LUMLOMAR-692292 format. One record per atom (N, C-alpha, C): x, y, z. Coordinates in steps of 0.001 Angstrom, whole numbers, padded with zeros to 6 digits, always signed. Layout:
BEGIN
XYZ ...
END
This chain:
BEGIN
+009021-007178-069114 +007722-006781-068082 +009120-006584-067242 +009757-006892-066382 +010438-006205-065449 +011566-005338-065864 +011611-004779-067244 +011658-003616-068049 +010822-002700-067942 +009809-003366-069088 +008507-002127-068316 +008446-001386-067665 +008221-002468-066286 +007324-001761-065079 +008347-000320-064503 +009566-001415-064503 +010590-000120-064000 +010474+001382-064688 +010156+001516-065888 +010307+002257-067017 +009114+003248-066682 +007905+001689-066392 +006873+002989-066084 +006816+003776-064501 +007797+002832-063603 +007719+003055-061891 +008586+004407-062475 +009681+004859-062460 +010274+005953-062904 +010288+006777-063470 +009287+007154-064112 +008768+008078-064453 +009145+009302-064131 +009384+010556-065110 +009253+011584-064422 +008486+012571-063695 +007267+012517-064485 +006112+012750-063562 +005765+012541-062552 +005950+011338-061915 +005397+011073-060753 +006457+011804-059804 +007875+011260-059764 +008861+012073-059320 +010028+013609-058963 +009174+014266-059737 +009551+015795-060677 +008908+016786-060744 +009274+018059-060183 +007614+018780-060099 +007765+019151-061834 +006880+019380-062717 +007197+019821-064259 +007996+020089-064483 +008634+020233-065669 +009503+020744-066216 +010825+020173-065283 +011251+019258-064749 +012250+019092-063938 +012358+016934-064454 +013841+016963-064409 +013267+015260-064219 +014908+015113-064415 +015049+013183-064752 +016908+012386-064290 +018089+012704-065051 +017498+013534-066516 +018822+014554-066185 +019146+015861-065538 +018584+016431-065109 +019038+018139-063956 +020038+016833-062995 +019760+015956-062970 +021004+014664-061990 +021727+014127-062408 +022506+014581-063896 +023488+013879-064274 +024623+014687-063703 +025434+013871-063472 +027223+014654-063219 +027644+015529-064082 +028113+016168-063601 +028407+017440-065182 +029431+018640-063827 +030389+018633-064732 +031114+019885-064130 +031934+020195-062735 +032174+018354-062685 +032281+018553-061031 +031581+018200-060136 +030211+018644-060788 +029209+018603-059651 +028587+016874-059672 +028267+016572-058590 +027809+015097-058174 +026605+014750-057238 +025390+013898-058116 +024119+014150-057945 +024224+012651-056998 +023295+012646-056238 +022594+010937-055893 +021775+010103-056472 +022348+009160-056594 +022048+008235-058296 +021025+006865-057361 +020065+005990-057675 +019063+005422-056904 +020521+004122-056978 +021764+003823-057388 +021870+002166-057316 +022617+002644-056143 +023391+003421-056145 +024005+004157-054309 +023474+003204-053420 +021503+002868-053739 +021562+002485-052078 +022210+001029-052152 +022484+000321-053291 +022776-001487-052601 +024084-001283-051666 +024901+000813-051668 +026197+000709-050726 +025070-000506-049523 +024536+000509-048848 +023655-000157-047798 +022951-001774-047420 +023330-001942-048127 +023072-003780-047607 +024623-004324-046960 +026212-004238-047819 +027246-004675-047423 +027208-004070-045984 +027109-002162-045531 +027397-002110-044263 +026511-002665-043295 +025183-003218-043503 +024074-004053-042614 +024639-004760-042288 +025076-005693-043477 +025878-007012-042863 +026926-006289-041809 +027724-005737-042271 +028609-005013-041200 +028056-004705-039909 +027298-004202-040009 +026437-003791-038218 +025847-005269-037408 +025567-005927-039008 +025460-006842-037393 +026756-008081-037230 +027361-007734-037788 +029604-008461-037272 +029725-007590-036116 +029423-006182-036636 +030300-005352-035494 +029140-005073-033845 +027598-005807-034167 +027387-005531-033136 +027347-006874-031824 +027778-007940-032842 +028593-009315-031962 +029608-009479-031685 +030001-008529-032184 +031522-008368-031280 +031552-007511-030522 +030272-006647-030635 +030472-005486-029931 +029740-006180-028367 +028922-006708-028536 +028291-007293-027166 +028379-008479-026273 +029369-008974-027442 +029942-009785-026313 +031609-008861-025772 +032308-007817-026841 +033538-008047-025689 +033257-006107-024811 +032301-005756-025456 +031969-004634-024305 +030884-004273-023539 +029364-004585-024134 +028301-004501-023802 +028602-005387-022579 +028486-006503-022709 +028609-007634-021751 +029526-007081-019985 +030351-006789-020314 +032218-006578-019222 +031217-005941-018672 +030526-004506-019552 +030076-003205-019242 +028755-003652-018385 +028022-004952-018769 +026667-005453-017553 +027731-005568-015967 +028542-006110-016418 +028345-007281-015075 +029394-005487-014297 +029844-004869-014760 +030435-003550-014317 +029362-002893-013504 +028401-002245-013894 +027212-002209-013595 +026296-003260-012544 +026536-003903-012649 +025477-004961-011998 +024356-005555-012302 +024420-006111-013408 +023425-006719-013874 +022730-008085-013464 +021762-007945-013145 +021825-008933-012109 +020320-010001-012848 +021045-010836-012862 +019756-011991-013749 +018793-012752-012453 +017611-012919-012993 +016873-013124-012569 +016756-014759-012764 +016717-015379-011605 +016949-017271-011501 +015489-017576-012011 +015084-018071-012786 +014245-018865-012972 +014141-020490-012941 +012968-020661-012869 +012787-021955-012035 +012057-022829-013585 +012660-024115-013741 +012899-024750-015112 +011020-025604-014756 +010961-025657-015641 +009958-026521-016017 +010156-027820-016059 +009023-028835-015066 +009652-030310-015961 +009078-031015-016746 +009613-031846-017797 +009297-032166-019042 +008148-032600-018804 +007392-032211-019625 +006154-032108-019815 +005452-032553-020943 +005777-033942-022383 +005256-033607-023571 +003701-032759-024022 +003006-033635-022984 +001338-032588-022967 +001484-031440-023229 +001782-031139-021920 +001781-029443-022169 +002861-028813-022903 +004111-029259-022566 +004837-028410-024103 +004111-028707-025562 +003283-028967-025823 +002859-029920-027056 +001933-028259-027436 +000710-028486-026130 -000239-027791-025615 +000139-026187-025636 +001571-025873-025058 +002249-024590-025237 +002768-023987-026450 +003904-024726-027548 +004376-024926-028759 +002444-024501-029293 +001522-025496-029632 +000995-025250-030583 -000282-024432-030389 -000632-024741-029494 -002134-023534-029193 -002327-022402-028783 -001507-022162-027376 -001411-021077-026493 -000265-020925-025566 +000013-019686-024838 +001013-020116-023539 -000116-019412-022795 -001219-018898-022950 -002024-018941-021721 -003157-019410-022033 -003334-020771-021481 -004879-021469-021560 -005792-021081-020314 -006868-021055-021548 -008341-020227-020132 -008478-022043-019485 -009459-021136-018303 -010056-022409-016856 -010342-023524-017630 -010787-023580-018701 -011720-024338-019736 -010647-025594-019582 -009435-024686-020458 -008068-025495-020890 -007802-026414-020071 -007702-025871-018611 -006679-026037-017818 -007469-027217-017060 -008490-027145-017086 -009513-028738-016158 -009543-029927-017031 -009312-029171-018821 -008964-030485-019829 -007259-030858-019939 -006735-029938-019079 -005158-030407-019421 -005225-031514-018220 -005242-030668-016754 -005792-031738-015385 -005547-033105-015754 -006654-033278-016455 -007248-035082-016424 -006189-035547-017395 -005437-035134-018219 -004908-035220-019286 -003225-035616-018606 -002767-035065-018131 -001457-035038-016794 -001169-036138-015807 -002931-035783-015233 -002861-036148-013458 -002220-034695-012555 -002416-033767-012972 -001402-032592-012443 -002454-031942-011812 -002732-030915-011189 -003411-030270-010075 -003781-029412-010948 -005109-028029-010552 -005338-026586-011388 -003939-025927-010837 -002933-025791-009823 -002502-025449-009431 -001369-025450-010471 -001243-027177-010658 +000584-027558-010687 +000468-026695-012683 -000908-026788-012665 -000578-026888-014742 -000431-024968-014846 -001329-024653-013957 -001307-022642-013973 +000507-022702-013631 +000845-023013-012188 +002976-022901-012358 +003611-023334-012861 +002985-024456-013920 +003691-025206-015210 +004050-023998-016341 +002811-022893-016649 +002642-022749-017993 +002895-020605-017547 +003528-020224-015967 +003525-019609-015729 +004989-019155-016228 +005450-020254-015987 +007342-020425-015381 +007898-020805-017013 +006800-021564-017762 +006841-021962-019176 +007223-020814-019756 +006024-019809-019518 +006354-018011-020447 +007675-017638-019836 +007876-017707-018742 +008994-017037-017529 +010462-017481-018619 +010638-018478-018948 +011595-018932-019874 +011313-018561-020683 +011097-018109-021459 +011145-017819-023166 +011559-016045-023172 +011054-015651-021964 +011425-014400-022172 +012926-013585-021839 +013066-013464-022656 +014828-012299-023192 +015358-012115-021529 +017122-012627-020725 +017104-012419-020312 +017584-010157-019781 +018010-010749-018673 +018030-008752-018578 +019593-008429-019413 +020018-010106-019307 +021535-009145-020109 +021198-008838-021702 +020064-009987-021711 +020309-009785-023411 +019679-008092-023769 +018495-008098-023072 +017829-006662-022598 +019110-005343-022983 +020377-005906-021730 +021185-004661-021466 +021889-004801-022777 +022127-005863-023669 +023359-005232-024592 +023053-005162-026039 +021105-005299-025965 +020971-004766-027197 +020793-003160-026517 +020421-002618-025654 +019974-001064-025541 +021392-000933-025593 +022428-001367-024965 +023779-000993-025105 +023864-000577-026569 +023748-000859-027130 +024640-001522-029018 +023629-000270-029548 +022554-000377-029381 +021770+000698-029617 +022151+002432-029524 +022531+002512-028103 +022232+003956-027609 +024022+003788-028078 +024522+003348-028700 +026124+004014-028889 +025831+004256-030534 +025638+003719-031216 +024604+003755-032506 +024085+005774-032503 +022830+005812-031483 +022481+006705-031654 +023293+007775-031333 +023886+007973-030466 +024832+008341-029903 +025807+009037-031092 +026624+007856-031451 +027806+008530-032488 +027014+009127-033658 +025817+008735-034353 +025125+009095-035374 +024353+010305-034954 +024235+011091-033666 +023686+012146-033519 +024435+013409-033314 +026423+012404-032819 +027175+013651-033379 +027500+013597-034716 +028208+012532-035105 +028472+012781-037021 +027533+013830-037429 +025996+013537-037133 +024642+014324-038008 +025032+015296-037702 +024995+016030-036393 +024976+018096-036588 +026915+018349-036682 +027449+017360-036570 +028563+017597-037303 +028605+017913-038444 +027818+017169-039243 +027420+017696-041041 +027124+018787-041184 +025889+019206-040273 +024918+019729-040562 +025047+021205-039977 +026220+021240-038958 +026518+022379-038649 +026552+023161-039108 +027613+023621-040749 +028166+024811-041124 +026891+024645-042178 +025662+024018-042342 +024342+023998-043451 +023755+025321-043358 +023441+025501-043900 +022246+026658-043897 +020909+026287-043473 +020561+025360-044455 +019446+024959-044289 +019146+024418-042311 +020032+024152-041323 +020210+023981-040399 +019338+024724-039257 +019393+026090-039973 +018739+027574-039218 +017339+027870-040064 +017309+027989-041697 +016872+028338-042016 +016069+026964-042923 +014926+026537-042576 +014811+025213-043476 +013737+025343-045183 +013757+026469-045104 +013495+026738-046655 +014941+026720-046805 +016201+026697-047111 +016760+026717-047805 +016676+025095-048645 +016104+023885-047298 +016901+022710-047988 +016315+022781-049570 +015197+024231-049827 +014743+023591-051211 +015366+024388-052196 +016206+025577-051397 +016804+026178-052652 +018338+025787-053961 +017074+026069-054920 +018018+025004-055902 +017448+023651-056379 +016347+023043-055755 +015787+021787-055898 +015182+021633-057076 +015495+020524-058258 +016316+019743-057442 +018018+019098-057478 +018353+020267-058048 +019492+020093-058699 +020588+020838-057620 +021098+019565-056573 +021687+020153-055057 +023046+018932-055010 +024057+019532-054924 +025285+018815-055343 +025647+017937-053815 +026026+016595-054612 +026159+015908-053225 +027525+016037-052043 +026663+016103-051351 +028200+016298-050839 +029074+014528-049418 +030140+014742-049726 +030646+013577-049519 +030033+013167-047559 +030098+013657-046374 +029094+013650-045309 +028110+013476-045731 +027119+013755-046837 +026094+013572-046599 +025675+012027-047384 +026830+011898-048127 +026638+010016-048721 +026956+009511-047605 +027723+009934-046895 +028054+008809-046038 +027004+008978-044744 +026657+009925-044061 +025581+009807-042917 +024312+009055-043798 +023903+009362-044816 +022909+008455-045021 +023400+007348-045701 +024338+006923-046118 +024428+005218-046125 +024777+004069-045343 +025592+004837-043823 +025053+004470-042605 +023934+004378-041897 +023490+005387-041763 +021546+005234-041287 +021119+004641-041885 +020393+004099-043074 +019734+003520-044345 +020961+001915-043851 +021665+001622-043432 +022124+000363-043649 +022542-000141-041745 +021807+000691-041417 +022058+000647-040007 +020399+000120-039744 +019476+000488-040133 +018170+000454-039914 +018094-000776-040747 +018579-001014-041943 +018279-002520-042886 +018662-003398-041328 +019792-003584-041073 +020473-004563-040491 +018833-004619-038455 +018691-004026-038290 +016975-003758-037250 +016025-004826-038198 +016164-004360-039448 +015019-005676-039661 +015359-006355-040128 +016396-006584-040648 +017516-008020-040692 +017099-008664-039349 +017311-008463-038277 +017939-008931-037366 +016470-008562-035935 +015483-008109-036349 +014022-008513-036009 +013374-009228-035068 +013747-010488-036012 +013366-011757-035764 +014452-011872-034436 +015029-011901-034095 +015685-012524-032636 +016416-011135-031483 +015711-009934-031712 +015917-009206-030641 +014379-009224-029922 +014795-008241-028484 +013642-008544-028133 +012240-007666-028348 +011352-008801-028288 +009594-008859-028802 +009074-007994-027672 +008165-006309-027883 +008141-005906-026788 +006818-006108-027273 +005456-005241-027133 +003999-004725-027445 +003491-003807-027809 +004765-003618-028765 +004500-002338-030105 +005685-003126-031352 +005547-004256-030851 +006425-005088-032272 +006138-004165-033630 +005119-004212-033869 +004630-004668-035314 +004870-002759-035396 +004412-002135-034896 +005092-000774-034968 +006427-000093-034913 +007318-001194-034785 +008149-001355-034634 +008577-001633-035571 +008396-002665-036914 +008024-003013-038071 +007971-001486-039042 +006222-001545-039113 +006273-000184-039350 +007555+000987-039205 +007640+001029-038534 +009185+002556-037908 +009814+001819-039048 +010771+001246-038841 +011736+000195-039281 +011286+000874-040970 +010348-000304-041567 +010083+000191-043326 +009517+000961-043542 +009005+001910-042758 +009113+003564-042753 +010251+004324-043212 +011072+004272-042199 +012102+004568-042459 +013242+004531-043192 +012868+003315-043943 +014374+002497-045264 +013128+003428-046217 +011940+003263-046325 +011923+003783-047472 +011312+005331-047872 +011656+006062-046432 +011349+007457-046587 +013499+008248-046506 +014438+006938-046504 +015037+007362-046502 +015310+007142-048064 +015064+005923-048558 +015432+005716-050011 +015147+006267-050786 +013752+007004-050919 +012893+007828-051882 +013774+009252-050893 +013934+010079-050642 +014583+010826-050353 +015905+010969-050958 +016294+010108-051028 +017959+009844-051788 +017619+009916-053350 +016886+008638-053697 +016510+008988-055279 +016657+010376-055984 +015406+010749-055122 +015134+011890-055680 +015691+013705-055508 +016546+013253-054339 +017377+014231-054139 +017172+015460-053556 +015601+014491-052310 +015125+015099-051240 +016297+015008-050036 +017731+015413-050300 +018619+014738-048962 +018739+015971-047690 +018832+017146-048335 +018390+018028-047071 +017481+017756-045969 +015913+017808-046531 +015337+017941-045890 +015610+015977-045228 +016129+014561-045666 +016021+013636-045077 +017576+013528-044019 +018497+014033-044488 +019037+015043-043042 +018695+015758-041743 +018075+016450-041725 +017055+017470-040618 +016358+016037-039588 +015654+015137-040819 +014570+014256-040112 +015621+013211-039845 +016805+012746-039725 +017594+011464-039240 +018047+012446-037830 +018373+013837-038264 +018774+014452-036866 +017897+014532-035504 +016729+014979-036500 +015858+015451-035342 +015730+013679-034523 +015406+012530-035325 +015132+011196-034698 +016385+010579-033763 +017632+011080-034135 +019150+010728-033629 +019016+011093-032445 +018339+012516-032010 +018616+013579-030763 +017950+013207-029511 +017192+011941-029474 +016385+011277-027833 +016951+010021-028061 +016843+009328-029709 +016584+007831-029082 +017584+007866-027724 +019407+007912-027710 +020330+007498-027334 +019704+007550-025558 +019214+008710-025288 +018533+008921-024055 +017687+008388-023867 +016856+007752-024262 +015999+006257-024413 +016574+005182-023690 +017917+004507-024530 +018716+003692-024412 +019380+004004-023244 +019822+004625-022935 +021426+005263-022082 +019306+004545-020592 +018731+005354-020777 +017360+005037-019356 +017494+003341-019315 +016950+002718-020315 +017249+001140-020643 +018012+000378-019769 +019310+000185-019699 +020395+000307-019167 +020521+000370-017989 +020462+001600-017680 +020220+001923-016171 +019088+001287-015749 +018607+001259-016415 +017018+000478-015411 +017688-001555-015466 +017712-002312-016639 +018115-003749-016011 +019338-003121-015611 +020213-002154-015219 +021433-002466-013978 +020907-002394-013055 +019670-001793-012459 +018756-001696-011040 +019018-000194-010782 +019823+000638-011653 +020390+002085-011180 +018657+002877-011250 +017633+002341-010279 +016383+003815-010235 +016590+004926-010550 +017271+005899-009633 +017186+007460-009586 +017727+008208-010960 +018969+007196-011852 +019519+007796-012800 +018896+007066-013794 +018077+005393-013558 +016746+005757-014686 +015184+006433-015014 +015312+006916-013628 +014211+008147-014032 +014764+008941-013866 +015481+010065-014052 +016066+011222-014449 +016579+011045-015749 +017013+009976-016296 +017535+009937-017376 +015872+010136-018576 +015513+009109-018217 +014084+008848-018746 +013091+010111-018962 +012955+011265-017462 +012657+012604-018332 +013078+013814-019203 +014405+013189-019315 +015293+014093-020051 +014402+013348-021694 +014985+012590-021958 +014595+011660-022655 +013138+012692-023085 +011874+012451-022304 +010674+012735-021934 +010011+013632-022905 +011277+014866-022767 +011096+016591-022810 +011720+016870-024240 +012469+015643-024416 +013389+016140-025960 +012586+015418-026906 +011876+014345-026463 +011038+013289-027210 +009781+013851-027803 +009274+014759-026785 +008158+015949-026904 +008364+017347-027904 +009136+018265-027868 +009547+018566-027884 +009796+018690-029317 +010923+017526-029938 +011587+016935-031123 +010415+016573-032084 +010021+015826-031518 +008861+014845-032051 +007166+014713-032784 +006941+015777-031502 +005576+016477-031935 +005938+017738-031425 +007301+018464-031768 +006847+020447-032314 +007812+020287-033397 +009094+020498-033307 +009450+020448-034281 +009635+019801-035185 +008904+018371-035108 +008818+017638-036371 +007866+018339-037171 +006540+018067-036422 +004873+018657-037575 +005256+019651-038303 +005480+020517-036802 +005548+021933-037717 +006404+023110-037784 +007338+022465-037944 +008753+022590-038606 +008993+022337-039821 +009371+020977-039302 +010054+020188-040902 +008984+019845-041853 +007402+019123-041302 +006964+018332-042400 +006349+020076-042899 +006564+021401-041867 +005458+022337-042356 +006323+022760-043465 +007716+022630-043900 +008800+023252-044337 +008648+021693-046109 +007925+020765-045673 +007594+020124-046637 +006388+020140-047741 +005735+020088-046221 +004242+019957-047211 +003870+021105-047690 +003823+022751-046566 +003200+024006-046959 +004134+024623-047937 +005195+024811-047527 +006038+025953-048242 +006501+025330-050186 +006767+023772-050450 +006968+023941-051683 +005449+024203-052466 +003989+024185-052124 +003316+024343-052825 +003397+025695-053438 +004635+026240-052916 +004757+028314-053492 +005764+027945-054559 +006136+027053-054298 +007859+026870-055211 +006813+026175-056984 +006213+024415-057110 +005421+024123-057455 +004892+023946-057337 +003992+022909-058618 +002573+022509-058139 +003419+020939-057879 +001814+020691-056977 +001862+019185-056193 +002523+017850-057174 +003226+016809-057050 +003386+015383-057460 +003377+014443-056694 +003323+013292-057885 +002630+012078-056661 +004154+011934-055735 +005629+012248-055936 +006150+012817-055403 +006330+012929-053770 +005708+014399-054387 +005600+015209-053437 +003972+014488-052143 +003309+013994-052376 +002143+013277-051263 +002764+012370-050895 +004322+011446-052083 +004085+010076-050861 +005511+010302-050048 +006232+011582-050318 +007472+011819-049738 +006469+011867-048318 +005704+013211-047700 +004868+013717-046958 +003732+012709-046632 +003072+011578-046948 +002510+010418-046520 +003114+009807-045932 +005188+009284-046435 +006021+008579-045055 +005830+009055-043888 +006548+010612-043840 +006117+011626-042983 +005222+011311-041952 +003942+011659-042246 +002754+011469-042132 +002830+010058-040805 +003071+009314-041320 +003675+007674-040735 +004141+007906-039554 +005028+008124-039873 +006087+008522-038877 +005817+009551-037606 +004767+010159-037799 +004497+011278-036853 +003022+010659-036424 +003259+009696-036793 +001311+009047-035896 +001963+007589-035367 +003561+007123-035567 +003865+006546-034970 +004507+007335-032826 +004972+008859-033655 +005288+009334-032786 +004525+009626-031473 +003356+009974-031978 +001939+009934-031210 +001416+009312-030609 +001618+007871-031099 +001283+006579-030217 +002583+006431-029097 +003826+006771-029575 +004806+006311-028593 +004806+007214-027922 +004445+008394-027610 +004447+009724-026947 +003233+009142-025821 +002498+009277-026025 +001291+008684-024745 +001958+008009-024218 +002863+006606-025225 +003209+006116-023615 +004669+006095-022736 +004985+007031-023257 +005720+007979-022369 +005553+009461-021806 +004351+009568-021761 +003893+010451-020819 +003172+009999-019800 +002203+008568-020188 +001840+008389-019141 +002858+007301-018179 +004154+007048-018617 +004900+006834-018042 +005317+008176-016853 +006122+008883-017435 +006172+010194-016731 +005538+010893-015978 +004515+010335-015733 +003342+011137-015051 +003394+010746-014008 +003407+009079-013667 +003387+007998-012514 +004506+008321-012096 +005715+007985-013059 +007292+009260-012008 +006825+010158-011234 +006493+010748-011858 +006906+012339-011172 +005831+012867-009913 +004321+012053-009903 +003379+012177-009244 +003435+010931-007947 +003790+009761-008619 +003978+008437-007121 +005056+008320-007271 +006370+008701-007740 +008038+008629-007405 +007425+007230-007771 +006634+006479-008245 +006418+004884-009074 +008308+004566-010168 +008326+003830-009774 +009826+003021-010930 +009722+003579-011911 +010128+003919-013066 +009973+003826-014273 +010493+002503-015025 +009129+001962-015861 +009236+000581-016663 +008580+001002-017792 +009658-000012-018870 +009154+000025-020442 +007824-000849-020360 +006272+000096-020902 +005597-000771-020450 +004909-001760-021832 +006315-001416-022688 +006149-002119-023809 +006340-003930-023797 +007806-004212-022733 +008155-005335-022366 +007387-006030-021708 +007620-007510-021845 +006365-008373-021224 +007449-008453-019961 +006880-008512-018578 +007374-008953-017428 +007351-010060-017006 +007943-010244-016143 +008367-011987-015753 +006854-012284-014285 +006650-012908-014487 +005692-013396-013775 +005344-014234-012235 +004805-013368-011388 +004933-013848-010357 +003334-014286-009229 +003205-015063-008301 +002267-015988-008734 +002427-015186-006113 +001480-014593-005803 +000879-014695-004578 +001135-015681-003885 +000175-016090-004307 +000040-017265-003281 +001107-018601-004139 +001862-018367-004107 +002826-019393-004454 +003860-020223-003317 +004385-020354-002131 +004287-020657-001386 +003279-021541-000437 +002615-020999-000608 +001313-021668-000726 +000315-022820-001296 +000726-022732-002580 +000911-023541-003360 +001259-024655-003657 +002680-024763-002987 +003489-025375-002805 +003378-026551-001901 +002855-025839-000680 +002677-026571+001242 +001453-027594+000562 +000625-027000-000727 -001267-027600-001021 -000772-029011-001620 +000906-029248-002408 +001241-029787-003013 +001736-030869-002476 +002775-029916-001486 +003268-031324-000757 +002287-032187-000112 +001204-031507+000723 +000291-032495+001154 +000033-033555+000088 -000221-032979-001374 -000931-034065-001999 -000340-035180-002342 +001377-034312-002352 +001903-035859-002536 +002153-036765-001201 +001799-036611+000058 +001676-037626+000992 +000742-037960+000907 -001041-037301+000361 -001305-038282+000455 -002189-038829-000411 -001209-038591-001464 -002031-039657-002865 -000887-039983-004050 +000625-039653-003487 +001628-039693-004262 +001919-039467-004893 +002719-039905-006166 +003195-039012-007300 +002015-039155-008135 +002169-038749-009101 +000845-038031-009847 +001188-039028-011274 -000036-039104-011697 +000199-039900-013299 +001167-039477-014010 +001549-040015-015541 +002380-039633-017166 +003370-040194-016097 +003932-040322-015090 +005153-040624-014418 +006057-039214-013762 +005084-038414-013336 +005688-037409-013220 +005777-036983-011864 +006194-036465-010931 +006446-036618-009589 +006182-035000-009081 +006245-034180-008608 +005573-032480-008094 +007566-032271-007594 +007703-031680-008870 +009555-031063-008300 +008987-029429-007793 +010283-028571-007540 +010788-027810-007243 +009510-027590-006061 +009217-028323-004828 +008082-027739-003980 +008816-026480-003243 +010755-026939-003016 +011078-026602-001726 +011921-025152-001927 +011037-024759-003527 +011715-023706-004367 +011598-022644-003901 +012573-021284-003590 +012065-020132-003055 +011555-019152-004150 +010385-018597-003577 +009874-017604-005479 +010699-016520-005769 +011398-016812-006463 +011924-016509-007271 +011776-015916-008890 +010717-016120-009492 +010215-015935-010495 +009823-014456-010532 
END
């Protein structure tokens, strides 16, 4: 059954123009072509990336964070309460007003105490600045090195300057060693991101990030199998060209270097818009969607490849809206650049007032029910 499914999936009429097929990609006369089984190399590379990342974050990113003055927010720990903890873990982290009233009856806490407990409990679960900084520094390092390596691999290639050259002789395009390693390393890196997504900082665009990683892995894998490698190298170079600016802006943001963060972000926004909203759709997608039909009849692989590119372009538009919104706010109001996708620590302007009321309640009524006293009444507002 599996062999039949595999035979159906790899039909030549699905992945190649009429008259061409897998036989055209057989190694001969010293010429080497991409093979589907080469992609398995990406798995051990992904594992190596995960290991190297742990070493990098401990030996490089953490000392760098200290050098740049990354400061952790002091977060008050909540007193243990099994009722509230069970509600927090099993029902919701943000109870409604009705639920808060019910929890007050069950715990003996005042409404203000329950609200503060949930606020502090949510803050405890949020990733620390150090964790965010280490993650950003790892991605900055990879994207910068990947962009430099990609540019070095393509600087002398004709299809970097004339995109139509990417189809010259297709699909009989000889595989170069630089293309092999560029592909395997990029595929290994994005695979490692997918493997580590559960432990990485979760942002509001978490689902979009998953879609992006999956679409990227599929795009790299598919373009490798059917020898769309020239187009693939250009797509990876375009994406790597702006990402390291974003990660460096995050690093300075976490370190509290406001001006550096703001101006690097503006540079990132400009490069992102040029590469993702101009070069990618009007140059690259044009040469994968419009130009090929002048050479051969459309086929399934043609639609599949361009469908993945359009998925990426939709994500580009989604992120561009967020980026432009932040950039406009900074340029018009000189506000601090913040990542709108990240959850921020919660604060309560009436915190000190509420703690004074808690003191009065304790003097009047004594300890609350269930054996819990009012804790942390003398803490400063540090959330």
